C-alpha positions in Angstrom: 112.0 104.8 44.9 113.1 105.6 48.1 116.3 104.3 47.5 116.9 106.2 44.9 116.5 109.2 46.9 118.7 108.2 49.1 121.2 108.0 47.0 120.0 111.0 44.9 121.1 113.1 48.5 123.3 111.0 49.6 125.7 111.4 47.0 125.7 115.6 46.5 125.6 115.4 50.2 128.8 113.9 49.8 129.9 116.7 46.7 129.2 118.9 49.4 131.4 117.2 51.6 134.5 117.1 49.1 134.6 120.7 47.9 134.3 121.9 51.7 137.2 119.0 52.5 139.1 121.1 49.8 137.6 124.4 50.5 139.3 123.4 54.1 142.6 121.7 53.1 143.6 125.2 50.6 143.6 126.5 53.4 144.6 124.8 56.2 146.7 121.1 55.5 144.7 118.2 56.8 147.7 115.7 59.5 149.2 113.4 57.0 147.1 110.4 58.5 144.5 108.9 56.9 141.8 108.4 59.5 142.3 111.3 61.2 141.5 113.2 56.7 138.3 110.7 56.8 137.3 111.9 60.1 137.4 115.6 59.3 135.1 114.9 55.9 132.7 112.0 57.5 132.4 115.3 59.8 132.5 118.3 57.4 130.0 115.4 55.9 127.3 115.7 59.2 127.5 119.6 59.3 127.1 120.5 55.4 124.0 117.5 55.6 122.3 118.3 59.4 118.8 119.6 58.9 119.4 122.9 61.1 115.1 124.4 62.7 113.9 126.6 64.3 114.7 126.7 68.0 116.1 123.9 67.6 119.4 123.9 69.9 121.3 120.5 70.4 121.9 120.3 66.4 123.6 124.3 66.1 125.3 123.0 69.3 125.9 119.7 67.7 128.2 121.0 64.3 129.4 123.7 66.5 131.2 121.7 69.2 132.3 119.0 66.5 132.9 120.9 63.9 135.9 123.0 66.2 136.8 120.6 67.4 137.9 118.7 64.3 139.5 121.9 63.4 142.0 122.1 66.4 142.6 118.4 66.2 142.9 117.4 62.6 144.6 120.2 60.7 148.1 121.4 61.2 149.2 125.1 61.7 148.7 128.4 64.2 145.6 127.6 66.2 144.4 131.0 65.2 144.2 130.0 61.9 141.7 127.0 62.3 139.3 129.9 64.8 139.5 131.9 62.2 138.6 129.5 59.4 135.3 128.2 61.7 133.9 131.2 62.9 133.9 132.2 58.5 132.6 128.7 58.1 130.5 128.0 60.6 128.1 131.0 60.8 127.5 130.1 56.0 127.1 126.7 57.2 124.6 126.5 59.8 122.4 130.0 57.9 122.7 128.2 54.1 120.9 124.8 56.4 118.0 126.1 58.4 117.4 129.2 54.9 117.5 124.9 53.2 115.5 123.0 55.4 112.4 126.1 56.1 112.5 127.3 52.5 111.3 123.6 51.7 109.2 123.0 54.3 107.3 125.6 53.5 107.5 124.7 50.2 106.2 120.8 51.0 103.6 121.9 53.0 102.4 124.3 50.5 101.6 121.8 48.4 99.9 119.4 50.3 102.9 117.8 51.8 103.0 115.0 48.4 105.6 112.1 48.4 107.0 113.5 45.0 107.1 117.1 46.3 108.9 115.9 49.2 112.0 114.1 47.1 112.6 116.5 44.5 112.6 119.1 46.5 115.1 117.0 49.1 117.4 116.7 45.6 117.2 119.8 45.6 118.3 121.3 48.3 121.2 118.5 49.0 122.2 118.9 44.9 122.1 123.5 45.8 124.2 122.3 48.8 126.5 120.7 46.8 127.3 123.2 43.7 126.6 126.0 46.3 130.1 124.4 47.9 132.0 123.9 44.4 131.2 127.6 43.8 133.1 127.9 47.5 135.6 126.5 46.4 136.0 127.9 43.0 136.0 131.2 44.5 138.5 130.9 46.9 141.0 128.1 46.1 143.2 130.8 43.9 143.9 133.5 46.9 143.0 131.4 50.3 146.1 129.7 50.3 148.5 132.9 50.8 146.8 133.3 54.1 148.1 131.1 56.4 151.3 132.6 55.3 151.1 136.6 54.7 148.1 137.6 57.6 150.2 138.5 60.9 148.7 137.5 63.6 147.5 141.3 65.2 145.5 141.0 61.6 143.9 137.1 62.2 142.5 138.8 65.8 140.5 141.8 64.2 138.8 139.1 61.0 137.6 137.0 63.8 135.9 139.7 65.7 134.4 141.0 63.2 133.6 137.3 62.6 132.1 136.7 65.6 129.6 139.0 65.2 127.2 137.2 62.0 128.7 134.3 64.4 127.0 134.8 68.3 124.0 136.0 66.2 123.1 133.3 64.4 123.2 131.2 66.7 121.0 132.8 68.8 118.4 133.5 66.1 118.7 129.5 65.6 117.6 128.6 69.6 116.0 131.8 70.5 113.9 131.9 66.7 110.2 133.9 66.7 107.0 132.8 65.9 107.9 133.2 62.2 111.1 132.2 61.0 110.9 134.4 58.1 111.1 136.9 60.4 114.9 135.3 60.1 115.9 134.5 56.6 117.3 138.8 55.9 119.5 137.9 59.6 120.5 134.2 57.3 121.6 135.9 54.1 123.4 138.7 56.0 125.4 135.7 57.8 125.7 134.5 54.6 127.1 137.1 53.4 129.1 137.9 55.5 130.9 135.4 55.9 131.8 135.1 51.8 132.6 138.7 52.2 135.5 137.4 55.1 137.3 135.0 52.7 137.2 137.7 50.8 138.8 140.0 52.6 141.0 137.3 54.3 142.4 136.8 50.5 142.5 140.0 49.5 144.8 140.9 52.7 146.5 137.8 52.4 148.4 139.2 48.5 148.4 142.0 49.0 150.8 141.5 51.4 151.8 139.3 49.0 152.5 141.7 45.9 154.0 144.4 48.7 157.2 141.1 49.9 157.6 140.5 45.7 157.8 143.8 45.1 160.3 144.2 47.9 161.5 141.2 46.5 162.3 142.5 42.9 164.5 145.4 44.3 166.7 143.1 45.4 166.8 141.5 42.3 167.4 144.3 40.7 169.8 145.4 42.9 171.6 141.8 41.8 171.5 142.6 38.4 173.0 146.2 39.0 175.4 143.8 40.9 175.5 142.1 38.4 176.2 144.6 34.9 178.6 146.2 37.5 180.7 143.1 37.2 180.3 143.0 33.9 181.9 146.4 32.7 184.8 145.4 35.2 185.5 142.3 33.2 185.1 144.3 30.2 188.1 147.0 31.4 189.9 144.2 32.5 190.2 142.0 29.4 191.0 145.7 28.1 194.0 146.1 30.6 194.8 142.8 30.2 197.4 142.8 27.5 199.1 145.8 29.4 199.2 144.3 32.7 200.6 140.9 31.6 203.4 143.4 29.6 204.7 145.4 32.9 204.7 142.1 35.0 206.3 140.6 31.7 209.3 143.6 32.6 209.8 143.1 36.3 210.9 139.1 35.7 213.3 140.1 32.8 214.3 142.8 34.5 215.1 140.0 37.6 212.8 141.6 39.9 210.0 138.7 41.3 209.2 140.0 44.3 208.2 144.1 42.6 206.3 141.3 39.8 204.3 138.8 43.2 202.9 142.4 44.3 201.8 144.1 41.7 199.6 140.5 40.9 198.6 140.8 44.1 197.3 143.8 43.5 195.9 142.7 40.8 194.4 140.0 41.8 192.6 142.4 45.1 191.8 145.1 42.9 189.7 143.1 40.2 187.9 140.2 42.9 184.4 138.7 41.5 185.1 136.0 43.0 180.8 134.7 43.7 180.7 133.3 47.5 178.5 130.4 48.5 176.4 130.9 51.0 173.7 128.6 50.8 172.6 126.2 48.2 168.9 128.6 47.4 170.5 130.7 44.7 168.0 133.3 44.9 169.4 134.6 48.1 172.8 133.7 47.7 172.3 136.4 44.7 171.0 138.7 47.4 173.8 138.2 50.3 176.1 138.7 47.2 175.1 142.2 46.6 174.9 143.3 50.5 177.9 141.6 50.5 179.9 143.8 47.9 178.2 146.4 49.9 179.9 145.5 53.3 183.2 145.2 51.1 182.7 148.7 49.4 182.0 150.6 52.8 185.0 148.1 54.5 182.9 146.7 56.8 184.0 143.4 58.9 181.6 140.5 58.0 181.0 137.4 58.8 177.8 134.8 57.4 177.2 131.3 59.3 174.3 129.5 57.6 173.2 125.6 57.7 169.1 126.7 55.3 169.8 124.2 52.9 167.1 122.2 54.1 164.4 124.7 54.3 162.1 125.2 52.1 158.6 125.7 54.9 158.9 129.7 54.3 158.9 130.9 50.7 162.0 132.8 48.8 160.9 135.8 49.0 159.8 136.4 52.1 163.3 134.6 53.1 164.6 137.3 50.4 163.1 139.7 52.3 164.2 139.0 55.9 167.7 138.4 54.4 167.8 141.4 52.7 165.9 144.8 54.6 168.2 144.0 57.4 171.5 143.9 56.1 169.9 147.0 54.6 169.2 147.9 58.1 173.1 146.6 59.3 175.0 148.0 56.9 173.1 151.5 56.8 174.1 151.7 60.7 178.1 150.3 60.9 179.3 151.9 57.0 179.5 154.6 59.8 180.8 153.2 63.0 183.7 153.8 64.4 184.9 149.9 64.2 182.4 148.7 61.2 181.4 144.4 61.8 178.6 142.5 61.1 177.4 138.7 61.8 174.7 137.3 61.0 174.3 133.2 61.9 170.8 131.5 60.5 169.9 127.4 61.1 167.4 124.9 60.5 166.6 122.6 62.2 164.7 120.1 63.3 161.2 122.3 61.9 163.0 124.8 64.5 164.0 128.3 62.6 166.6 130.8 63.8 168.4 133.4 62.4 170.5 136.2 64.1 171.9 139.0 62.7 174.7 141.5 65.2 175.7 145.1 63.8 178.0 148.1 65.5 176.4 151.2 65.4 177.5 154.8 67.0 174.1 157.0 65.6 170.6 157.2 69.0 168.3 154.3 67.9 165.4 157.1 67.4 162.1 154.3 68.1 158.5 155.8 68.4 156.4 153.5 70.4 157.4 149.9 69.3 158.7 151.5 65.7 162.2 151.6 64.9 163.0 154.7 62.4 166.5 154.5 60.8 168.7 157.4 59.9 168.2 157.5 55.5 167.6 160.3 54.1 164.4 159.6 52.3 161.6 160.1 54.0 159.1 157.7 53.4 161.7 154.9 53.9 162.2 155.4 57.7 161.5 151.9 59.4 159.4 150.1 56.7 162.3 147.4 56.9 161.8 146.5 60.4 157.9 146.6 59.2 158.1 144.3 56.5 160.7 141.4 58.8 157.7 141.5 61.4 155.3 141.2 59.1 157.1 138.2 57.7 157.7 136.6 61.2 153.9 137.6 62.4 152.2 135.8 59.2 154.7 131.8 60.7 153.7 132.8 64.2 157.3 133.2 65.1 159.0 135.6 67.8 161.0 138.4 66.7 163.8 140.1 69.2 164.6 143.1 68.6 168.0 145.2 71.4 170.2 147.0 71.2 172.6 149.4 73.1 175.1 151.8 72.4 178.1 150.5 70.5 175.6 147.5 68.7 172.4 146.1 67.7 170.5 142.9 68.2 168.1 141.3 65.6 166.8 137.8 65.8 164.1 135.5 64.4 162.5 132.6 65.7 159.9 130.3 63.5 159.1 127.1 65.1 157.1 123.9 64.3 157.2 125.0 60.1 
C-alpha cells in the first residue's frame, strides 16, 4: 500500500513538474545543456511538491532562493524576463502548496486520522497539482511566447511591481501566520488569482503589441502590392508602345544615325526601368526595401544600402519590416525636401550581434517634446508613430536605440546583442 501511495504521489508530482517546465520553456527558452535542463526539472519538482505549513519560513524561503537561482542560471534571455516569471509564478506555487496542505490536514484531523484517508488526501492533492499545472500550461502556451519579444522593458518593470505585492504578502502571511491559519485562505486565493491575472495580462499586452506590428507589416505589404500593380500597368504600357519605339529605332538605323538610335534606346531603358534589386535574401524585407527604394528614386534621393543580414533569423520578419520601413519612411520624408538629398543605410548581423544605422539629410528643424520626436507629416495622428514603433521593437529585444542629429543630418542607430 505504501509503495502504491509513493508511486501515485511521485507520478502525479512528476506530471505537474513536466507541465511547469513546459510553461517556463514556452516563455523563456532553457539553455541547451541536458544537465541544466534536468536540474531545472528537479527544482520544479521540489517547488511544486514541497509542503508549505503555517509559520514555515524555512520551506518558503528555500523554494524562493532555489527557484530564483534556477531561473537566473538555467534560462536564456534578459534578466528582467526571468525575474518577471519568478514574481508571477512563485506566489502561485506557495499559495497553492499551502492551501492543499492545510486544507488536507484539517480534513484528515476531522476524519479521525485514518491511514486510508491520509493516502487518499495526499494522492488527491498531487493529482490536483498536476491538473492545475496542466491547465496553466494549456491556457498560457499560446500567448506567453509573444511576451519575450513584444513587450518593452519599461512595461516589464510595471508588471514586476504589480507582481511584487502578492509575493511580499504571501511570504509575510506564511512566516507570520495567525493562530487560525484559515484567516489567510482569502489572501492565498487572491495571490493565486493575481498570478493568473498577471500572466494573462502579460500575454494580452504582448499580443496587442504583436497585432500592432502586424498591422504595420500589412500596410507595408499593401504599399508593396500597390507598387507591383503600378509596375504591371507600366509593363502593359511598354508593351503597347513597343512597336512604335522599334519603328523609330529602325528608321534611325536606316538613316545611318546610330548615335541618335543609341541615345534613344538609353533614354527608353532609363524611363521604363523596372529592375528588382536584391538587397538581402529575406524576400519580405527585400520587398519592403524595393518599395522604399522606388520612392527614393521618385524623389531623386541618392541612396546607399549595405546589408549583411542573411543569417539573421532570431528577429522576426514583422519586427524587421517595421524597423526598416518606419526608419526609411522618416528618412524619405526628411530628405525629399533637403537641398542635398541623401540616405545611407547599413545593417549587419554577426556572431549574435545586430547593428543598424540609417542617416539622412534634412533642412527642417527637429520637433521634439520630451523623449518623443514629431515628424512634419500633414496627418497629426501619424506624428512620431514610426520612431515609437521602432523604440518598442528595440526594447522588446533588450537593445539600445540612439538618435542623433544636427542642422543638416539625422541619424538612427540600433544595437541588439545576444540574439
